[in-house]
Backbone bond lengths (Angstrom), bond angles and torsions (degrees), N, CA, C in turn:
res aa  C-N    CA-C-N  psi(-1)  N-CA   C-N-CA  omega(-1)  CA-C   N-CA-C  phi
1 M - - - 1.449 - - 1.531 108.57 -
2 E 1.297 115.70 131.98 1.457 120.56 -177.43 1.527 110.26 -92.21
3 A 1.321 115.54 138.96 1.466 120.49 179.25 1.518 109.77 -73.88
4 G 1.335 115.78 142.86 1.460 121.15 179.29 1.521 111.22 -91.07
5 V 1.283 114.70 174.68 1.450 121.54 178.33 1.527 108.82 -88.92
6 I 1.313 116.62 133.23 1.460 120.51 177.92 1.520 108.32 -77.72
7 R 1.320 114.71 127.11 1.464 120.30 179.56 1.519 109.47 -109.06
8 V 1.304 116.44 151.71 1.459 121.99 178.07 1.526 108.41 -115.63
9 L 1.326 115.77 130.55 1.458 121.60 177.40 1.523 108.96 -107.46
10 A 1.310 116.93 138.55 1.456 121.21 177.45 1.523 109.92 -76.95
11 S 1.308 115.85 147.75 1.451 122.01 178.16 1.520 108.52 -139.61
12 R 1.314 116.23 151.67 1.469 121.01 177.13 1.527 112.06 -93.45
13 W 1.322 117.43 0.17 1.453 121.00 -176.48 1.521 111.50 -58.14
14 Q 1.340 115.38 129.77 1.460 122.13 173.69 1.529 109.89 -102.30
15 G 1.301 116.50 -6.87 1.457 122.53 179.80 1.509 109.50 -173.82
16 S 1.329 114.77 168.11 1.459 118.93 179.12 1.529 109.82 -144.87
17 V 1.308 115.09 153.48 1.458 122.48 178.17 1.518 107.38 -131.74
18 L 1.329 116.23 130.68 1.464 121.74 175.68 1.526 107.99 -103.04
19 V 1.317 116.31 132.43 1.464 122.04 -179.66 1.523 108.11 -123.86
20 C 1.319 116.84 131.99 1.466 121.47 -179.26 1.530 110.40 -71.53
21 G 1.312 116.04 118.75 1.457 121.73 -179.39 1.516 112.82 -72.17
22 K 1.321 117.39 -31.90 1.463 120.24 -179.34 1.531 110.47 -68.34
23 C 1.346 116.24 -41.79 1.477 120.19 176.68 1.523 109.97 -61.88
24 S 1.327 115.99 -43.32 1.467 120.88 -179.50 1.516 110.89 -61.42
25 K 1.319 116.03 -41.29 1.464 120.54 -179.16 1.533 110.91 -66.29
26 K 1.337 116.53 -39.00 1.467 120.19 178.82 1.523 111.84 -62.29
27 L 1.343 116.41 -36.13 1.462 120.31 -179.51 1.520 112.45 -80.57
28 D 1.325 116.88 -13.11 1.465 121.97 -177.52 1.526 110.22 54.63
29 G 1.319 114.89 48.20 1.465 121.97 -176.65 1.508 108.89 106.42
30 G 1.325 116.12 -96.75 1.455 121.25 173.99 1.515 115.82 91.18
31 F 1.337 118.57 -8.65 1.458 120.85 -176.23 1.521 110.37 -130.99
32 G 1.316 116.21 169.14 1.454 120.94 -179.31 1.510 111.43 88.39
33 D 1.335 116.14 -179.74 1.465 122.14 -176.63 1.526 112.80 -58.97
34 K 1.312 116.56 -44.18 1.467 120.36 -177.52 1.527 112.26 -102.30
35 R 1.328 116.18 8.57 1.479 123.13 -178.98 1.528 112.49 55.69
36 R 1.332 115.20 39.66 1.461 120.20 177.70 1.531 111.74 -115.67
37 T 1.317 116.92 -2.47 1.461 121.63 -176.74 1.521 109.86 -95.62
38 S 1.330 116.87 138.12 1.460 120.10 177.75 1.527 109.53 -75.62
39 L 1.329 116.74 158.48 1.466 121.16 179.82 1.524 110.72 -62.56
40 A 1.327 117.61 -39.79 1.466 120.80 179.85 1.527 110.63 -61.68
41 K 1.307 117.24 -44.93 1.474 121.11 179.81 1.526 110.34 -66.11
42 L 1.322 116.55 -39.93 1.452 121.19 178.58 1.536 110.53 -61.48
43 L 1.327 117.08 -43.50 1.471 121.07 179.30 1.526 111.41 -66.69
44 R 1.327 116.70 -41.54 1.468 119.40 178.72 1.535 110.19 -59.86
45 T 1.321 116.59 -41.66 1.461 121.13 178.81 1.529 110.74 -67.61
46 A 1.338 117.36 -45.02 1.468 121.40 -178.13 1.531 111.75 -62.65
47 F 1.329 117.04 -37.80 1.464 121.18 -179.71 1.520 112.12 -86.39
48 G 1.323 117.45 -10.04 1.459 120.06 -176.19 1.520 111.32 65.81
49 V 1.328 115.38 37.62 1.461 122.02 -175.48 1.516 111.50 -69.47
50 K 1.315 115.19 133.69 1.458 121.60 172.53 1.517 107.75 -89.46
51 K 1.296 116.59 177.95 1.466 121.29 -178.46 1.525 112.14 -75.45
52 G 1.326 114.39 144.46 1.450 122.40 168.89 1.513 117.11 61.80
53 R 1.312 115.31 -149.18 1.455 121.50 -173.79 1.518 114.23 -78.80
54 K 1.327 117.57 -2.93 1.467 121.11 177.96 1.522 112.01 -86.46
55 A 1.310 117.22 -4.73 1.462 122.10 179.19 1.527 110.12 -76.90
56 D 1.332 116.25 160.78 1.463 121.00 176.52 1.522 111.31 -76.44
57 R 1.321 115.86 -29.12 1.460 121.22 -178.37 1.520 108.43 -141.85
58 G 1.303 116.41 144.13 1.454 120.29 -179.71 1.512 111.92 -103.14
59 V 1.317 116.35 135.19 1.462 122.80 172.87 1.515 105.33 -118.69
60 V 1.328 115.72 113.08 1.454 121.10 -174.60 1.527 109.14 -117.08
61 E 1.326 115.60 124.02 1.455 120.09 175.73 1.525 107.13 -90.78
62 V 1.331 116.18 119.02 1.462 122.01 -178.22 1.525 109.53 -101.05
63 K 1.325 116.41 165.33 1.462 121.86 -174.00 1.535 112.58 -60.57
64 C 1.319 117.69 -63.89 1.466 121.62 179.77 1.517 108.69 -158.40
65 L 1.326 116.31 135.63 1.463 120.97 179.18 1.525 111.99 -97.83
66 G 1.328 117.55 -3.31 1.458 122.11 171.92 1.522 116.89 80.32
67 V 1.321 119.07 9.97 1.461 121.17 179.57 1.522 110.65 -94.29
68 C 1.311 117.92 -45.82 1.460 125.60 174.88 1.535 114.78 53.88
69 P 1.352 117.39 62.89 1.466 119.51 176.37 1.529 110.89 -76.53
70 K 1.317 116.64 161.17 1.462 120.47 176.67 1.525 108.87 -85.49
71 N 1.317 117.06 134.10 1.464 124.58 176.34 1.522 113.92 54.89
72 A 1.324 116.90 36.13 1.463 121.69 177.80 1.526 109.31 -153.21
73 V 1.334 115.83 165.39 1.462 122.43 177.99 1.522 107.95 -121.96
74 V 1.328 116.47 136.16 1.461 121.11 177.43 1.527 108.65 -82.27
75 M 1.341 115.37 135.31 1.456 121.77 -178.46 1.524 108.44 -137.23
76 I 1.335 116.76 139.74 1.461 121.77 177.91 1.517 108.98 -124.56
77 D 1.327 116.19 126.22 1.456 121.70 173.54 1.525 106.74 -84.23
78 G 1.329 117.24 123.46 1.456 121.75 -178.83 1.520 113.51 -59.13
79 A 1.342 117.57 -25.16 1.462 121.34 178.77 1.528 111.47 -75.83
80 R 1.336 116.83 -22.25 1.469 121.98 -179.94 1.530 109.71 -134.21
81 P 1.318 117.45 70.02 1.472 119.54 -175.20 1.526 114.04 -67.29
82 G 1.311 117.99 -12.39 1.462 121.19 178.60 1.517 113.49 -83.55
83 H 1.340 117.29 -7.10 1.456 122.27 -179.67 1.521 109.90 -118.32
84 W 1.323 116.67 99.81 1.458 120.79 176.79 1.524 108.05 -88.07
85 M 1.306 117.22 138.94 1.460 121.52 -175.98 1.517 110.97 -113.47
86 L 1.309 115.89 137.73 1.466 122.19 174.86 1.515 106.58 -103.95
87 V 1.315 116.88 110.93 1.463 122.29 -176.12 1.529 108.41 -99.69
88 P 1.347 117.34 110.89 1.469 120.20 -179.63 1.525 111.83 -64.21
89 A 1.318 115.64 146.31 1.466 121.03 176.91 1.519 109.19 -56.40
90 G 1.327 116.73 140.05 1.451 121.56 178.13 1.521 114.86 87.72
91 T 1.335 118.31 -1.90 1.464 120.82 178.37 1.523 109.12 -61.79
92 E 1.330 116.42 137.59 1.465 122.06 179.87 1.527 110.63 -66.50
93 P 1.329 117.27 141.59 1.465 120.92 -179.63 1.527 113.41 -55.86
94 R 1.337 117.53 -38.04 1.468 119.95 -178.51 1.530 111.27 -64.85
95 E 1.344 117.06 -32.30 1.463 120.73 177.72 1.528 110.80 -67.46
96 V 1.323 116.22 -41.69 1.474 120.66 -179.98 1.528 109.68 -66.02
97 V 1.332 116.95 -45.26 1.464 121.31 179.76 1.521 110.24 -63.23
98 A 1.334 117.73 -41.22 1.470 121.59 177.88 1.514 111.07 -62.69
99 M 1.329 117.14 -38.53 1.456 121.25 178.98 1.531 110.53 -64.15
100 L 1.332 116.61 -37.86 1.459 120.77 179.48 1.527 112.06 -74.77
101 A 1.332 117.26 -24.22 1.464 121.04 -178.12 1.518 112.28 -81.77
102 Q 1.346 118.14 -13.89 1.467 121.02 -179.71 1.517 110.45 -65.67
103 D 1.319 115.07 141.05 1.484 120.30 177.13 1.476 111.22 -102.81
């Protein structure tokens, strides 16, 4: 098998957030007015994220981060990968966005 050439794609992302999909699935949403919205969807809406690499910020739902807290979702800010955050179900979107904006 012959090795291919590594290509680089441009992206407009200024930051990224990883959200545990398994935690989100366990909560069956858990966020928003009726607590039916997933954390990833809530963040995409709060940031006004467009699709794919043309967005200003990426919100990526990953398979499982292996922490599995009760009644919370694990989230990692790509700018601070050493600080994993446990976001309790029902947390207001402005609180989550403020937490991500901290330096």
